N, CA, C and O atoms as a GROMACS GRO file, in nm:
protein
  624
    1MET      N    1  -3.415   1.641  -4.153
    1MET     CA    2  -3.349   1.542  -4.068
    1MET      C    3  -3.308   1.422  -4.156
    1MET      O    4  -3.391   1.374  -4.234
    2SER      N    5  -3.184   1.375  -4.147
    2SER     CA    6  -3.136   1.269  -4.230
    2SER      C    7  -3.200   1.139  -4.188
    2SER      O    8  -3.249   1.125  -4.076
    3SER      N    9  -3.197   1.043  -4.281
    3SER     CA   10  -3.254   0.910  -4.253
    3SER      C   11  -3.165   0.836  -4.155
    3SER      O   12  -3.212   0.749  -4.083
    4ALA      N   13  -3.037   0.870  -4.151
    4ALA     CA   14  -2.948   0.800  -4.057
    4ALA      C   15  -2.983   0.828  -3.911
    4ALA      O   16  -2.961   0.743  -3.824
    5ALA      N   17  -3.036   0.945  -3.886
    5ALA     CA   18  -3.076   0.980  -3.752
    5ALA      C   19  -3.194   0.903  -3.709
    5ALA      O   20  -3.217   0.894  -3.589
    6LEU      N   21  -3.271   0.848  -3.795
    6LEU     CA   22  -3.392   0.772  -3.761
    6LEU      C   23  -3.372   0.620  -3.762
    6LEU      O   24  -3.468   0.545  -3.742
    7GLN      N   25  -3.250   0.574  -3.786
    7GLN     CA   26  -3.225   0.429  -3.787
    7GLN      C   27  -3.235   0.372  -3.647
    7GLN      O   28  -3.209   0.440  -3.548
    8SER      N   29  -3.272   0.247  -3.641
    8SER     CA   30  -3.283   0.179  -3.513
    8SER      C   31  -3.147   0.138  -3.460
    8SER      O   32  -3.053   0.124  -3.538
    9PRO      N   33  -3.133   0.121  -3.333
    9PRO     CA   34  -3.006   0.082  -3.273
    9PRO      C   35  -2.960  -0.055  -3.333
    9PRO      O   36  -2.840  -0.079  -3.342
   10THR      N   37  -3.051  -0.142  -3.372
   10THR     CA   38  -3.010  -0.271  -3.424
   10THR      C   39  -2.935  -0.257  -3.554
   10THR      O   40  -2.855  -0.344  -3.587
   11SER      N   41  -2.958  -0.151  -3.631
   11SER     CA   42  -2.889  -0.127  -3.756
   11SER      C   43  -2.739  -0.100  -3.729
   11SER      O   44  -2.658  -0.112  -3.821
   12TYR      N   45  -2.703  -0.066  -3.611
   12TYR     CA   46  -2.562  -0.041  -3.570
   12TYR      C   47  -2.509  -0.158  -3.493
   12TYR      O   48  -2.400  -0.148  -3.438
   13GLY      N   49  -2.582  -0.271  -3.485
   13GLY     CA   50  -2.536  -0.383  -3.414
   13GLY      C   51  -2.564  -0.378  -3.264
   13GLY      O   52  -2.515  -0.463  -3.189
   14LEU      N   53  -2.640  -0.280  -3.221
   14LEU     CA   54  -2.673  -0.263  -3.080
   14LEU      C   55  -2.806  -0.335  -3.051
   14LEU      O   56  -2.893  -0.341  -3.138
   15PRO      N   57  -2.819  -0.388  -2.934
   15PRO     CA   58  -2.946  -0.454  -2.898
   15PRO      C   59  -3.055  -0.343  -2.883
   15PRO      O   60  -3.029  -0.229  -2.844
   16GLU      N   61  -3.178  -0.386  -2.917
   16GLU     CA   62  -3.284  -0.290  -2.898
   16GLU      C   63  -3.343  -0.314  -2.756
   16GLU      O   64  -3.368  -0.427  -2.715
   17PHE      N   65  -3.363  -0.206  -2.687
   17PHE     CA   66  -3.426  -0.218  -2.558
   17PHE      C   67  -3.516  -0.100  -2.537
   17PHE      O   68  -3.493   0.007  -2.592
   18PRO      N   69  -3.620  -0.118  -2.457
   18PRO     CA   70  -3.711  -0.006  -2.437
   18PRO      C   71  -3.643   0.102  -2.353
   18PRO      O   72  -3.582   0.072  -2.250
   19LEU      N   73  -3.652   0.224  -2.395
   19LEU     CA   74  -3.597   0.335  -2.321
   19LEU      C   75  -3.706   0.406  -2.249
   19LEU      O   76  -3.798   0.461  -2.311
   20ASN      N   77  -3.698   0.407  -2.120
   20ASN     CA   78  -3.798   0.475  -2.035
   20ASN      C   79  -3.720   0.579  -1.952
   20ASN      O   80  -3.652   0.544  -1.855
   21LEU      N   81  -3.731   0.702  -1.990
   21LEU     CA   82  -3.659   0.813  -1.924
   21LEU      C   83  -3.728   0.850  -1.793
   21LEU      O   84  -3.677   0.936  -1.722
   22GLU      N   85  -3.836   0.791  -1.758
   22GLU     CA   86  -3.911   0.828  -1.636
   22GLU      C   87  -3.876   0.730  -1.521
   22GLU      O   88  -3.944   0.732  -1.418
   23LEU      N   89  -3.774   0.647  -1.536
   23LEU     CA   90  -3.737   0.559  -1.427
   23LEU      C   91  -3.690   0.635  -1.311
   23LEU      O   92  -3.613   0.730  -1.326
   24ASP      N   93  -3.731   0.598  -1.195
   24ASP     CA   94  -3.682   0.656  -1.074
   24ASP      C   95  -3.547   0.592  -1.032
   24ASP      O   96  -3.530   0.471  -1.046
   25PRO      N   97  -3.455   0.671  -0.983
   25PRO     CA   98  -3.330   0.607  -0.940
   25PRO      C   99  -3.355   0.523  -0.820
   25PRO      O  100  -3.453   0.545  -0.749
   26PRO      N  101  -3.268   0.425  -0.792
   26PRO     CA  102  -3.292   0.338  -0.673
   26PRO      C  103  -3.277   0.422  -0.546
   26PRO      O  104  -3.208   0.524  -0.544
   27SER      N  105  -3.342   0.378  -0.444
   27SER     CA  106  -3.331   0.447  -0.312
   27SER      C  107  -3.186   0.431  -0.255
   27SER      O  108  -3.111   0.344  -0.300
   28PRO      N  109  -3.152   0.510  -0.164
   28PRO     CA  110  -3.017   0.495  -0.100
   28PRO      C  111  -3.004   0.355  -0.034
   28PRO      O  112  -2.895   0.297  -0.036
   29VAL      N  113  -3.109   0.302   0.020
   29VAL     CA  114  -3.106   0.173   0.085
   29VAL      C  115  -3.082   0.066  -0.024
   29VAL      O  116  -3.004  -0.028  -0.002
   30LYS      N  117  -3.145   0.079  -0.134
   30LYS     CA  118  -3.126  -0.012  -0.246
   30LYS      C  119  -2.984  -0.007  -0.301
   30LYS      O  120  -2.924  -0.109  -0.334
   31VAL      N  121  -2.931   0.114  -0.311
   31VAL     CA  122  -2.792   0.130  -0.356
   31VAL      C  123  -2.698   0.057  -0.259
   31VAL      O  124  -2.608  -0.015  -0.302
   32ARG      N  125  -2.718   0.076  -0.131
   32ARG     CA  126  -2.633   0.010  -0.030
   32ARG      C  127  -2.644  -0.142  -0.044
   32ARG      O  128  -2.542  -0.211  -0.042
   33GLU      N  129  -2.767  -0.194  -0.058
   33GLU     CA  130  -2.786  -0.336  -0.074
   33GLU      C  131  -2.717  -0.390  -0.201
   33GLU      O  132  -2.651  -0.494  -0.197
   34TRP      N  133  -2.732  -0.320  -0.309
   34TRP     CA  134  -2.673  -0.366  -0.436
   34TRP      C  135  -2.518  -0.366  -0.430
   34TRP      O  136  -2.451  -0.459  -0.475
   35VAL      N  137  -2.465  -0.259  -0.374
   35VAL     CA  138  -2.318  -0.249  -0.361
   35VAL      C  139  -2.267  -0.367  -0.273
   35VAL      O  140  -2.167  -0.432  -0.306
   36ALA      N  141  -2.334  -0.393  -0.164
   36ALA     CA  142  -2.295  -0.502  -0.077
   36ALA      C  143  -2.306  -0.637  -0.147
   36ALA      O  144  -2.220  -0.724  -0.130
   37GLU      N  145  -2.412  -0.656  -0.225
   37GLU     CA  146  -2.428  -0.783  -0.300
   37GLU      C  147  -2.323  -0.792  -0.405
   37GLU      O  148  -2.264  -0.900  -0.420
   38LEU      N  149  -2.293  -0.688  -0.480
   38LEU     CA  150  -2.190  -0.698  -0.582
   38LEU      C  151  -2.053  -0.725  -0.516
   38LEU      O  152  -1.974  -0.803  -0.570
   39PHE      N  153  -2.025  -0.665  -0.403
   39PHE     CA  154  -1.901  -0.690  -0.330
   39PHE      C  155  -1.891  -0.833  -0.288
   39PHE      O  156  -1.787  -0.897  -0.304
   40GLU      N  157  -1.999  -0.884  -0.233
   40GLU     CA  158  -2.000  -1.027  -0.188
   40GLU      C  159  -1.976  -1.125  -0.303
   40GLU      O  160  -1.920  -1.234  -0.286
   41GLN      N  161  -2.021  -1.080  -0.423
   41GLN     CA  162  -2.005  -1.168  -0.540
   41GLN      C  163  -1.872  -1.140  -0.610
   41GLN      O  164  -1.847  -1.186  -0.722
   42ASN      N  165  -1.789  -1.067  -0.544
   42ASN     CA  166  -1.654  -1.033  -0.595
   42ASN      C  167  -1.655  -0.949  -0.726
   42ASN      O  168  -1.563  -0.960  -0.807
   43HIS      N  169  -1.756  -0.868  -0.747
   43HIS     CA  170  -1.764  -0.779  -0.856
   43HIS      C  171  -1.727  -0.638  -0.810
   43HIS      O  172  -1.808  -0.545  -0.811
   44LEU      N  173  -1.599  -0.628  -0.770
   44LEU     CA  174  -1.552  -0.504  -0.702
   44LEU      C  175  -1.561  -0.383  -0.790
   44LEU      O  176  -1.600  -0.278  -0.739
   45SER      N  177  -1.528  -0.389  -0.917
   45SER     CA  178  -1.536  -0.279  -1.010
   45SER      C  179  -1.678  -0.225  -1.013
   45SER      O  180  -1.700  -0.104  -1.004
   46LEU      N  181  -1.775  -0.315  -1.026
   46LEU     CA  182  -1.914  -0.270  -1.037
   46LEU      C  183  -1.959  -0.213  -0.902
   46LEU      O  184  -2.032  -0.114  -0.897
   47ALA      N  185  -1.916  -0.274  -0.795
   47ALA     CA  186  -1.955  -0.222  -0.660
   47ALA      C  187  -1.899  -0.081  -0.641
   47ALA      O  188  -1.969   0.004  -0.587
   48ILE      N  189  -1.779  -0.056  -0.683
   48ILE     CA  190  -1.718   0.076  -0.672
   48ILE      C  191  -1.796   0.178  -0.758
   48ILE      O  192  -1.829   0.289  -0.716
   49ALA      N  193  -1.821   0.134  -0.879
   49ALA     CA  194  -1.895   0.227  -0.974
   49ALA      C  195  -2.035   0.261  -0.920
   49ALA      O  196  -2.080   0.375  -0.930
   50LEU      N  197  -2.101   0.162  -0.863
   50LEU     CA  198  -2.238   0.187  -0.812
   50LEU      C  199  -2.230   0.272  -0.686
   50LEU      O  200  -2.316   0.357  -0.662
   51ALA      N  201  -2.126   0.250  -0.607
   51ALA     CA  202  -2.113   0.328  -0.485
   51ALA      C  203  -2.086   0.475  -0.522
   51ALA      O  204  -2.140   0.564  -0.457
   52GLU      N  205  -2.007   0.501  -0.621
   52GLU     CA  206  -1.978   0.634  -0.667
   52GLU      C  207  -2.101   0.701  -0.731
   52GLU      O  208  -2.125   0.820  -0.711
   53ALA      N  209  -2.177   0.624  -0.805
   53ALA     CA  210  -2.302   0.676  -0.860
   53ALA      C  211  -2.400   0.708  -0.748
   53ALA      O  212  -2.470   0.809  -0.752
   54GLY      N  213  -2.405   0.619  -0.646
   54GLY     CA  214  -2.493   0.649  -0.536
   54GLY      C  215  -2.449   0.776  -0.463
   54GLY      O  216  -2.535   0.853  -0.420
   55LEU      N  217  -2.326   0.800  -0.450
   55LEU     CA  218  -2.277   0.926  -0.386
   55LEU      C  219  -2.316   1.046  -0.471
   55LEU      O  220  -2.347   1.152  -0.416
   56ALA      N  221  -2.314   1.032  -0.604
   56ALA     CA  222  -2.357   1.142  -0.691
   56ALA      C  223  -2.500   1.174  -0.672
   56ALA      O  224  -2.539   1.291  -0.674
   57LEU      N  225  -2.584   1.070  -0.654
   57LEU     CA  226  -2.727   1.088  -0.638
   57LEU      C  227  -2.765   1.128  -0.498
   57LEU      O  228  -2.855   1.210  -0.478
   58TYR      N  229  -2.696   1.072  -0.398
   58TYR     CA  230  -2.735   1.090  -0.259
   58TYR      C  231  -2.608   1.126  -0.177
   58TYR      O  232  -2.562   1.043  -0.098
   59PRO      N  233  -2.552   1.243  -0.194
   59PRO     CA  234  -2.426   1.274  -0.125
   59PRO      C  235  -2.436   1.284   0.029
   59PRO      O  236  -2.333   1.282   0.096
   60ASP      N  237  -2.552   1.296   0.081
   60ASP     CA  238  -2.573   1.304   0.225
   60ASP      C  239  -2.645   1.188   0.282
   60ASP      O  240  -2.695   1.195   0.394
   61SER      N  241  -2.653   1.080   0.209
   61SER     CA  242  -2.726   0.962   0.260
   61SER      C  243  -2.632   0.873   0.347
   61SER      O  244  -2.527   0.829   0.300
   62GLU      N  245  -2.670   0.847   0.469
   62GLU     CA  246  -2.593   0.763   0.558
   62GLU      C  247  -2.570   0.624   0.496
   62GLU      O  248  -2.458   0.571   0.502
   63ASP      N  249  -2.675   0.566   0.437
   63ASP     CA  250  -2.660   0.434   0.374
   63ASP      C  251  -2.554   0.434   0.267
   63ASP      O  252  -2.469   0.344   0.263
   64VAL      N  253  -2.556   0.531   0.182
   64VAL     CA  254  -2.459   0.532   0.074
   64VAL      C  255  -2.322   0.570   0.123
   64VAL      O  256  -2.224   0.512   0.078
   65LEU      N  257  -2.312   0.664   0.213
   65LEU     CA  258  -2.178   0.704   0.268
   65LEU      C  259  -2.116   0.586   0.342
   65LEU      O  260  -1.995   0.565   0.330
   66VAL      N  261  -2.190   0.508   0.418
   66VAL     CA  262  -2.134   0.394   0.492
   66VAL      C  263  -2.077   0.289   0.392
   66VAL      O  264  -1.962   0.246   0.403
   67ILE      N  265  -2.162   0.250   0.295
   67ILE     CA  266  -2.110   0.144   0.207
   67ILE      C  267  -1.994   0.191   0.121
   67ILE      O  268  -1.900   0.116   0.095
   68ALA      N  269  -2.001   0.315   0.077
   68ALA     CA  270  -1.888   0.370  -0.004
   68ALA      C  271  -1.757   0.376   0.079
   68ALA      O  272  -1.649   0.348   0.028
   69ALA      N  273  -1.771   0.412   0.205
   69ALA     CA  274  -1.652   0.416   0.291
   69ALA      C  275  -1.596   0.278   0.313
   69ALA      O  276  -1.475   0.261   0.314
   70LEU      N  277  -1.680   0.181   0.329
   70LEU     CA  278  -1.638   0.040   0.351
   70LEU      C  279  -1.566  -0.008   0.226
   70LEU      O  280  -1.458  -0.067   0.234
   71VAL      N  281  -1.624   0.017   0.111
   71VAL     CA  282  -1.560  -0.023  -0.014
   71VAL      C  283  -1.424   0.040  -0.033
   71VAL      O  284  -1.331  -0.022  -0.083
   72SER      N  285  -1.414   0.169   0.008
   72SER     CA  286  -1.287   0.241  -0.001
   72SER      C  287  -1.187   0.181   0.094
   72SER      O  288  -1.069   0.169   0.061
   73GLU      N  289  -1.230   0.143   0.210
   73GLU     CA  290  -1.141   0.079   0.309
   73GLU      C  291  -1.083  -0.051   0.257
   73GLU      O  292  -0.964  -0.079   0.272
   74VAL      N  293  -1.171  -0.131   0.194
   74VAL     CA  294  -1.127  -0.260   0.137
   74VAL      C  295  -1.023  -0.237   0.028
   74VAL      O  296  -0.928  -0.314   0.014
   75GLN      N  297  -1.042  -0.132  -0.047
   75GLN     CA  298  -0.945  -0.096  -0.157
   75GLN      C  299  -0.819  -0.030  -0.094
   75GLN      O  300  -0.722  -0.004  -0.166
   76GLN      N  301  -0.821  -0.005   0.031
   76GLN     CA  302  -0.709   0.070   0.102
   76GLN      C  303  -0.690   0.212   0.044
   76GLN      O  304  -0.579   0.266   0.039
   77ASP      N  305  -0.802   0.268   0.000
   77ASP     CA  306  -0.800   0.407  -0.043
   77ASP      C  307  -0.835   0.488   0.083
   77ASP      O  308  -0.948   0.532   0.104
   78TRP      N  309  -0.732   0.507   0.165
   78TRP     CA  310  -0.751   0.562   0.298
   78TRP      C  311  -0.800   0.706   0.291
   78TRP      O  312  -0.887   0.744   0.370
   79ALA      N  313  -0.749   0.787   0.205
   79ALA     CA  314  -0.790   0.928   0.194
   79ALA      C  315  -0.935   0.939   0.155
   79ALA      O  316  -1.007   1.022   0.211
   80HIS      N  317  -0.982   0.860   0.063
   80HIS     CA  318  -1.123   0.870   0.020
   80HIS      C  319  -1.213   0.820   0.130
   80HIS      O  320  -1.318   0.878   0.158
   81SER      N  321  -1.172   0.712   0.193
   81SER     CA  322  -1.252   0.659   0.305
   81SER      C  323  -1.259   0.756   0.416
   81SER      O  324  -1.366   0.774   0.473
   82ARG      N  325  -1.148   0.822   0.452
   82ARG     CA  326  -1.150   0.925   0.556
   82ARG      C  327  -1.246   1.036   0.522
   82ARG      O  328  -1.325   1.080   0.606
   83GLU      N  329  -1.238   1.081   0.396
   83GLU     CA  330  -1.330   1.194   0.356
   83GLU      C  331  -1.476   1.152   0.371
   83GLU      O  332  -1.559   1.228   0.421
   84LEU      N  333  -1.505   1.029   0.326
   84LEU     CA  334  -1.643   0.978   0.338
   84LEU      C  335  -1.689   0.968   0.481
   84LEU      O  336  -1.801   1.007   0.515
   85LEU      N  337  -1.600   0.915   0.566
   85LEU     CA  338  -1.638   0.896   0.708
   85LEU      C  339  -1.652   1.033   0.778
   85LEU      O  340  -1.744   1.052   0.857
   86GLU      N  341  -1.566   1.123   0.749
   86GLU     CA  342  -1.580   1.257   0.805
   86GLU      C  343  -1.707   1.325   0.768
   86GLU      O  344  -1.771   1.391   0.849
   87HIS      N  345  -1.745   1.306   0.635
   87HIS     CA  346  -1.869   1.366   0.590
   87HIS      C  347  -1.987   1.293   0.658
   87HIS      O  348  -2.083   1.358   0.699
   88LEU      N  349  -1.983   1.162   0.671
   88LEU     CA  350  -2.086   1.087   0.737
   88LEU      C  351  -2.106   1.137   0.878
   88LEU      O  352  -2.221   1.151   0.920
   89ILE      N  353  -2.000   1.164   0.952
   89ILE     CA  354  -2.006   1.216   1.088
   89ILE      C  355  -2.078   1.352   1.091
   89ILE      O  356  -2.157   1.379   1.181
   90LYS      N  357  -2.050   1.434   0.994
   90LYS     CA  358  -2.119   1.564   0.986
   90LYS      C  359  -2.268   1.545   0.961
   90LYS      O  360  -2.352   1.615   1.019
   91VAL      N  361  -2.299   1.449   0.874
   91VAL     CA  362  -2.439   1.428   0.838
   91VAL      C  363  -2.511   1.368   0.962
   91VAL      O  364  -2.629   1.395   0.983
   92GLN      N  365  -2.442   1.290   1.042
   92GLN     CA  366  -2.509   1.230   1.157
   92GLN      C  367  -2.524   1.330   1.273
   92GLN      O  368  -2.589   1.297   1.373
   93ALA      N  369  -2.468   1.443   1.263
   93ALA     CA  370  -2.489   1.558   1.355
   93ALA      C  371  -2.497   1.518   1.502
   93ALA      O  372  -2.599   1.540   1.568
   94GLY      N  373  -2.391   1.459   1.554
   94GLY     CA  374  -2.387   1.430   1.694
   94GLY      C  375  -2.447   1.296   1.733
   94GLY      O  376  -2.445   1.260   1.851
   95ASN      N  377  -2.498   1.222   1.639
   95ASN     CA  378  -2.557   1.090   1.664
   95ASN      C  379  -2.476   0.981   1.601
   95ASN      O  380  -2.533   0.881   1.558
   96THR      N  381  -2.348   0.994   1.594
   96THR     CA  382  -2.263   0.898   1.529
   96THR      C  383  -2.239   0.776   1.617
   96THR      O  384  -2.195   0.791   1.731
   97PRO      N  385  -2.267   0.658   1.568
   97PRO     CA  386  -2.247   0.538   1.644
   97PRO      C  387  -2.099   0.504   1.660
   97PRO      O  388  -2.017   0.549   1.580
   98PRO      N  389  -2.063   0.426   1.764
   98PRO     CA  390  -1.924   0.401   1.788
   98PRO      C  391  -1.848   0.330   1.671
   98PRO      O  392  -1.728   0.349   1.652
   99GLN      N  393  -1.925   0.251   1.597
   99GLN     CA  394  -1.864   0.177   1.486
   99GLN      C  395  -1.802   0.276   1.379
   99GLN      O  396  -1.694   0.253   1.324
  100VAL      N  397  -1.875   0.384   1.354
  100VAL     CA  398  -1.824   0.484   1.258
  100VAL      C  399  -1.697   0.549   1.309
  100VAL      O  400  -1.600   0.563   1.235
  101TRP      N  401  -1.696   0.588   1.438
  101TRP     CA  402  -1.578   0.645   1.498
  101TRP      C  403  -1.461   0.546   1.492
  101TRP      O  404  -1.348   0.584   1.462
  102HIS      N  405  -1.489   0.420   1.522
  102HIS     CA  406  -1.384   0.321   1.515
  102HIS      C  407  -1.323   0.307   1.373
  102HIS      O  408  -1.202   0.299   1.356
  103HIS      N  409  -1.411   0.304   1.276
  103HIS     CA  410  -1.364   0.296   1.134
  103HIS      C  411  -1.276   0.420   1.103
  103HIS      O  412  -1.170   0.406   1.043
  104LEU      N  413  -1.320   0.540   1.143
  104LEU     CA  414  -1.241   0.658   1.117
  104LEU      C  415  -1.101   0.651   1.189
  104LEU      O  416  -0.999   0.686   1.130
  105ALA      N  417  -1.100   0.606   1.311
  105ALA     CA  418  -0.975   0.593   1.384
  105ALA      C  419  -0.883   0.493   1.314
  105ALA      O  420  -0.762   0.516   1.307
  106ARG      N  421  -0.936   0.386   1.263
  106ARG     CA  422  -0.857   0.284   1.195
  106ARG      C  423  -0.804   0.338   1.067
  106ARG      O  424  -0.688   0.314   1.035
  107VAL      N  425  -0.886   0.410   0.991
  107VAL     CA  426  -0.841   0.469   0.865
  107VAL      C  427  -0.728   0.569   0.891
  107VAL      O  428  -0.629   0.571   0.818
  108LEU      N  429  -0.745   0.652   0.994
  108LEU     CA  430  -0.642   0.748   1.030
  108LEU      C  431  -0.509   0.678   1.064
  108LEU      O  432  -0.401   0.722   1.022
  109ARG      N  433  -0.520   0.571   1.137
  109ARG     CA  434  -0.402   0.495   1.174
  109ARG      C  435  -0.334   0.437   1.048
  109ARG      O  436  -0.211   0.435   1.036
  110CYS      N  437  -0.420   0.389   0.953
  110CYS     CA  438  -0.361   0.332   0.827
  110CYS      C  439  -0.297   0.442   0.742
  110CYS      O  440  -0.204   0.417   0.665
  111GLU      N  441  -0.348   0.563   0.758
  111GLU     CA  442  -0.281   0.677   0.685
  111GLU      C  443  -0.150   0.718   0.748
  111GLU      O  444  -0.074   0.797   0.692
  112GLY      N  445  -0.124   0.664   0.870
  112GLY     CA  446  -0.003   0.701   0.943
  112GLY      C  447  -0.023   0.818   1.039
  112GLY      O  448   0.072   0.871   1.097
  113ASN      N  449  -0.150   0.858   1.054
  113ASN     CA  450  -0.180   0.970   1.141
  113ASN      C  451  -0.220   0.915   1.281
  113ASN      O  452  -0.336   0.928   1.322
  114THR      N  453  -0.124   0.854   1.353
  114THR     CA  454  -0.155   0.782   1.479
  114THR      C  455  -0.202   0.874   1.586
  114THR      O  456  -0.292   0.837   1.661
  115GLN      N  457  -0.147   0.994   1.599
  115GLN     CA  458  -0.190   1.086   1.702
  115GLN      C  459  -0.338   1.126   1.685
  115GLN      O  460  -0.416   1.129   1.780
  116ARG      N  461  -0.372   1.156   1.560
  116ARG     CA  462  -0.513   1.193   1.535
  116ARG      C  463  -0.606   1.075   1.556
  116ARG      O  464  -0.716   1.089   1.609
  117ALA      N  465  -0.558   0.954   1.513
  117ALA     CA  466  -0.636   0.831   1.531
  117ALA      C  467  -0.668   0.812   1.680
  117ALA      O  468  -0.783   0.787   1.716
  118LEU      N  469  -0.566   0.824   1.764
  118LEU     CA  470  -0.584   0.808   1.908
  118LEU      C  471  -0.676   0.914   1.963
  118LEU      O  472  -0.763   0.884   2.044
  119SER      N  473  -0.659   1.040   1.919
  119SER     CA  474  -0.747   1.148   1.966
  119SER      C  475  -0.892   1.123   1.928
  119SER      O  476  -0.982   1.143   2.010
  120VAL      N  477  -0.915   1.079   1.804
  120VAL     CA  478  -1.054   1.054   1.760
  120VAL      C  479  -1.108   0.942   1.843
  120VAL      O  480  -1.221   0.952   1.890
  121ALA      N  481  -1.033   0.834   1.865
  121ALA     CA  482  -1.082   0.719   1.944
  121ALA      C  483  -1.113   0.760   2.086
  121ALA      O  484  -1.215   0.718   2.141
  122GLN      N  485  -1.030   0.839   2.147
  122GLN     CA  486  -1.049   0.879   2.284
  122GLN      C  487  -1.177   0.969   2.296
  122GLN      O  488  -1.255   0.956   2.390
  123GLN      N  489  -1.194   1.059   2.200
  123GLN     CA  490  -1.312   1.144   2.200
  123GLN      C  491  -1.437   1.057   2.182
  123GLN      O  492  -1.538   1.075   2.251
  124ALA      N  493  -1.428   0.963   2.092
  124ALA     CA  494  -1.543   0.876   2.070
  124ALA      C  495  -1.575   0.788   2.194
  124ALA      O  496  -1.690   0.760   2.224
  125LEU      N  497  -1.466   0.747   2.263
  125LEU     CA  498  -1.483   0.663   2.381
  125LEU      C  499  -1.552   0.743   2.492
  125LEU      O  500  -1.628   0.686   2.570
  126ARG      N  501  -1.530   0.874   2.499
  126ARG     CA  502  -1.597   0.953   2.602
  126ARG      C  503  -1.748   0.958   2.567
  126ARG      O  504  -1.830   0.964   2.659
  127GLN      N  505  -1.785   0.956   2.439
  127GLN     CA  506  -1.924   0.954   2.403
  127GLN      C  507  -1.989   0.815   2.416
  127GLN      O  508  -2.108   0.803   2.443
  128HIS      N  509  -1.905   0.710   2.394
  128HIS     CA  510  -1.952   0.570   2.393
  128HIS      C  511  -1.863   0.488   2.482
  128HIS      O  512  -1.786   0.406   2.433
  129PRO      N  513  -1.871   0.510   2.616
  129PRO     CA  514  -1.773   0.444   2.709
  129PRO      C  515  -1.788   0.288   2.711
  129PRO      O  516  -1.696   0.219   2.755
  130SER      N  517  -1.901   0.232   2.664
  130SER     CA  518  -1.916   0.093   2.671
  130SER      C  519  -1.870   0.022   2.536
  130SER      O  520  -1.885  -0.100   2.524
  131SER      N  521  -1.818   0.096   2.441
  131SER     CA  522  -1.776   0.036   2.314
  131SER      C  523  -1.646  -0.041   2.338
  131SER      O  524  -1.541   0.016   2.368
  132MET      N  525  -1.657  -0.174   2.321
  132MET     CA  526  -1.538  -0.256   2.338
  132MET      C  527  -1.437  -0.231   2.225
  132MET      O  528  -1.316  -0.230   2.248
  133ASP      N  529  -1.489  -0.210   2.102
  133ASP     CA  530  -1.396  -0.181   1.991
  133ASP      C  531  -1.308  -0.057   2.018
  133ASP      O  532  -1.186  -0.059   2.000
  134LEU      N  533  -1.375   0.048   2.063
  134LEU     CA  534  -1.302   0.172   2.094
  134LEU      C  535  -1.206   0.153   2.210
  134LEU      O  536  -1.093   0.202   2.207
  135GLN      N  537  -1.253   0.080   2.313
  135GLN     CA  538  -1.169   0.055   2.431
  135GLN      C  539  -1.039  -0.019   2.390
  135GLN      O  540  -0.929   0.013   2.434
  136GLN      N  541  -1.060  -0.117   2.305
  136GLN     CA  542  -0.949  -0.203   2.261
  136GLN      C  543  -0.854  -0.116   2.170
  136GLN      O  544  -0.732  -0.124   2.182
  137PHE      N  545  -0.914  -0.036   2.082
  137PHE     CA  546  -0.833   0.044   1.990
  137PHE      C  547  -0.742   0.143   2.073
  137PHE      O  548  -0.623   0.156   2.046
  138VAL      N  549  -0.802   0.210   2.171
  138VAL     CA  550  -0.731   0.308   2.254
  138VAL      C  551  -0.620   0.234   2.332
  138VAL      O  552  -0.508   0.284   2.341
  139ALA      N  553  -0.651   0.116   2.388
  139ALA     CA  554  -0.553   0.042   2.460
  139ALA      C  555  -0.437  -0.003   2.374
  139ALA      O  556  -0.324  -0.009   2.423
  140GLU      N  557  -0.461  -0.035   2.247
  140GLU     CA  558  -0.359  -0.075   2.156
  140GLU      C  559  -0.274   0.043   2.110
  140GLU      O  560  -0.154   0.029   2.086
  141MET      N  561  -0.338   0.162   2.099
  141MET     CA  562  -0.270   0.277   2.046
  141MET      C  563  -0.188   0.347   2.158
  141MET      O  564  -0.086   0.407   2.127
  142LEU      N  565  -0.228   0.341   2.284
  142LEU     CA  566  -0.156   0.414   2.388
  142LEU      C  567  -0.007   0.378   2.393
  142LEU      O  568   0.075   0.470   2.395
  143PRO      N  569   0.031   0.256   2.394
  143PRO     CA  570   0.178   0.229   2.401
  143PRO      C  571   0.252   0.289   2.280
  143PRO      O  572   0.359   0.347   2.298
  144SER      N  573   0.200   0.276   2.162
  144SER     CA  574   0.269   0.334   2.046
  144SER      C  575   0.271   0.484   2.050
  144SER      O  576   0.366   0.546   2.002
  145SER      N  577   0.167   0.542   2.105
  145SER     CA  578   0.158   0.689   2.117
  145SER      C  579   0.264   0.739   2.215
  145SER      O  580   0.328   0.841   2.192
  146LEU      N  581   0.280   0.667   2.325
  146LEU     CA  582   0.378   0.708   2.426
  146LEU      C  583   0.522   0.693   2.366
  146LEU      O  584   0.611   0.775   2.393
  147HIS      N  585   0.542   0.590   2.285
  147HIS     CA  586   0.671   0.568   2.225
  147HIS      C  587   0.702   0.683   2.121
  147HIS      O  588   0.814   0.732   2.110
  148LEU      N  589   0.598   0.721   2.047
  148LEU     CA  590   0.621   0.832   1.952
  148LEU      C  591   0.653   0.959   2.022
  148LEU      O  592   0.738   1.035   1.975
  149LYS      N  593   0.588   0.986   2.137
  149LYS     CA  594   0.612   1.111   2.212
  149LYS      C  595   0.756   1.108   2.260
  149LYS      O  596   0.829   1.206   2.244
  150LYS      N  597   0.797   0.996   2.320
  150LYS     CA  598   0.934   0.986   2.369
  150LYS      C  599   1.037   1.000   2.259
  150LYS      O  600   1.140   1.065   2.277
  151THR      N  601   1.012   0.939   2.148
  151THR     CA  602   1.103   0.946   2.034
  151THR      C  603   1.110   1.090   1.980
  151THR      O  604   1.217   1.140   1.945
  152GLY      N  605   0.994   1.153   1.975
  152GLY     CA  606   0.986   1.289   1.924
  152GLY      C  607   1.058   1.388   2.012
  152GLY      O  608   1.125   1.478   1.963
  153THR      N  609   1.044   1.370   2.146
  153THR     CA  610   1.108   1.464   2.236
  153THR      C  611   1.257   1.435   2.249
  153THR      O  612   1.337   1.525   2.276
  154ALA      N  613   1.296   1.308   2.230
  154ALA     CA  614   1.436   1.277   2.239
  154ALA      C  615   1.515   1.340   2.121
  154ALA      O  616   1.632   1.376   2.136
  155GLY      N  617   1.450   1.352   2.006
  155GLY     CA  618   1.513   1.407   1.890
  155GLY      C  619   1.511   1.559   1.892
  155GLY      O  620   1.579   1.620   1.810
  156ALA      N  621   1.439   1.621   1.980
  156ALA     CA  622   1.422   1.766   1.977
  156ALA      C  623   1.539   1.840   2.043
  156ALA      O  624   1.538   1.964   2.048
   0.00000   0.00000   0.00000
C-alpha cells in the first residue's frame, strides 16, 4: 500500500472530521421537519435535496411524500408533485385525508388536466362531504368544465 493512501484528509486541504459509518439515518418525521425548516429559511436547494434523499430512504413514508410533494408544488414541478401525491394516496390505502385529494386536484388543474381535476375532486368530495376546500374547488371547476364540454361538442 502506498504512503499516499494513508495520508490524512488535512494533507489535501480538507477538514478533518470523525467518520462514523454507524450513524442511523434520520427518521421520516425528522426529514419532514428538516425540509420544512430549510424551506422556511429560504434554502430551497437544500430542502429539495433533502426531500429527494428522504424519498430514497423512505419511498413509502407519508411524512416524506407529503413534504416532497409540497416542495414540488412550490417549484411548480406539477408532474413530480402529481406522481408523489398519487403514490401517497396508494400508501394511505383508502384513508386519504381531504387535503391530499385537494392538492392532487389543484396539481392536475395546473397541469391543464381540468376534467381529471374535477373528477378527482368530486370523488374525494363523496368521501369527505364536509370538506370546504373540496366543495369550493368543485364549485369553481364546474363552470369551466361546462364551458369546455360545450366548446368541445361545438367543434365536433
